N, C-alpha and C positions, 0 to 999 in steps of 0.2 A: 240657621245656627242647626244643625244636628245636635243628637246626643251624643256624652254625656251635655247638660243645658250648660249645669253650672262653672265645668268649663268654657272661657268666651276669650273667642280670637274675632273680633269687632274693629272696625276703622270706629273712632264716632267725631263725631261734629261737636265745633263749637259756637255758640252763639253768644253775644254783646247786647244790652241792654243798658237804659239809665235805671240806675238805683229804685228799685220801686214797681219797677215791671211785672204784671202778674204772671207766675208762670205756666204755661201750657201742660195739660193732661198728657202725660205721662207718651199717651198715642196718639200725638198729636206735635203737625209737624207745630215750631213756632209761628206765630201770628204777631199783628203791633208794631214795635216795636224791638223785636229782634233781630239780628244782624249776623248774617250768619260769617263767619271772621274765615276770609279767602277768598278772593273771586268765585271761584268753585268750589268753594268747600271743601273736605277733609280732600280734595285730588290737591288741590297745596301746601298741604301737611308733607312735613318730609316724612318718609317711610319708619322713623323710628316713631312716631303716631304722637299721642298726646300721655305725659304721665301724670297723673294723679299723687302726691308723698301727703304722707300723716307725718312730720317731726314732730316728736315731744322730747323736752327734758325732765327727766326724774329724779328727785335726790332722795340717795337712801338714806334711812338716820339707824346711826348705832349710837350704842349707849360705852358705859366703862366695864360693864359685866358679860360683854357679848363680841366674839371676832366677828360676827355676822350680822346683817341689815335688819331689823326688827320692825320695819316701816318704811313706807313708798310713797311721796309725794307725789306726783308733775305737778311743776313751776310754770312750767312754759309750753304749748303746744299752737303748733304752725300746717297753713293745709297750701299746697299750692298746684298748680294745673299750669303744667309748662308745653313748649313745641315747638318744634323747626317751621316756620313759613317760610315757603317756596313762594311767596309774591311780591313784587313788589312796586304793586300800584299804590299810589299816593294813601288812594284814601285808605288802603293797607296799613304804612307805612305809620301812618298817625296814627291809628290806635295805638302802634307801638311804643312812636317817642309823647305818649300824654295826652292822646286824642284831640291833639293838635287840628285847626280848622283847616280844611284845598280851598286853596282862593280859583277860581277855570276863569282864564281869560278870552277870550273870544276871536277869533282869526279877522286880524284887518283886513285893508288894504293895504299889502307890501309889508305886513308883518302877522307871523305864524300866533296859532294858537295856543295854547299852556295852561297847565294847574304849576302851581305849585303849594309845599308845605314850608312853614319856619322850624329850623332845628333848635333850636334854644326854647326850654321847658318850660323853665321860670319853676317857683315856687312853688304854690299848685298842684296838686298832685290827682289828676284824676279820678275819680272813682266811676265802676261799671259793677252792673249782674250780669254777670257770666252763667251758663246752660251749659255741660257738654252732654250732648245727646247720641244716643246707638241703636242701634238692633241688636237688642243683643241682655237680654235677661235670660240669669238664672233659674230661670221658670220655664222656661216652653220655648219652641220653638213662633220665630215674627215675632213673638213678642221685647218691645222696648227697656232700656234706664234710662234715668234721666241724673246727674248730679245738677242740684241746684247750689249756687254758692251767689247770695245776694250783698255782698258788698263785695269787690276786688277790688289791686288797682296791679298796674302792667309793672312788675318791679327789676326788670335782667337789662340787660347793656347791649341793644342787640349791636351787633360787630356786621354789617353784608363784605364778603368777599368778592372781588371783581376779578375775573382774571379768565383764560380759558377751557379750565377746564373742569372746574365747578356753578354749580347751582348759586349764585347771592342771595340770602335767605338773614332770615329775623328771627331771631334765639327770640323767645317770648315765655313771661314766666309771669303768672297769673296767680296773687300771693292774698288769701281773706285775710278779711279785717272784720271784727264780729259786729253783731248785725245791733246796733242800737235798741229796734224794735223790733226784734223778736219773740216768741212766742214765749219761749222759756232758756234757761241757760243751753241745756245740750243744743237744741239746733241756731245758735250765734254764726254757726257757718256753713250751715245750710243744712238741706239732706240729699241723703240719694236713695233715686226710688228706680223699685223694679215692677215690672209688668208681672202680675202671676198669674189673670185669668184679663178676656177679651170683653168688650162694651156689651153689655146687654142689647140687644135692641127695644 
């Protein structure tokens, strides 16, 4: 990415892991239990890219002696990561449907091999840790950035459309939950990390 570095034009990869998985260094490819969303990662994300939304509800306080607000209080906030995934492999579809289990049945004599997922999600909501990662730091060429979301769930209503003109896709939104194990209140939704220098030898 060329100057000005603070103007970022770059796709990001999405990774999911069980809650509590260790974060990789900002300049490191995720390993361990981190799994890239999409069989081919960002090549399976629709051209609209990945959107990070910071929502809030602000209540303004007025009193009888003033026409304008005299105080503002934030009563609600929310963070979401949304994208459209153009990948209907069952391993990916399963993540959209509450991280259900993919069952693989081998081919037999006269019977085909197949994979299947259940379509009912049930009461319990599966939780993920989410890592959104790209080579897109505001502080230099070739440096990386990553959103670290410690607890989230898939909250959208995927509705793939099958026709002869468009790609069947899964609309996904991962909604952050507060991390009860966070080191402080201000990082209960996680952190945004931007690399500002290469590692020393």
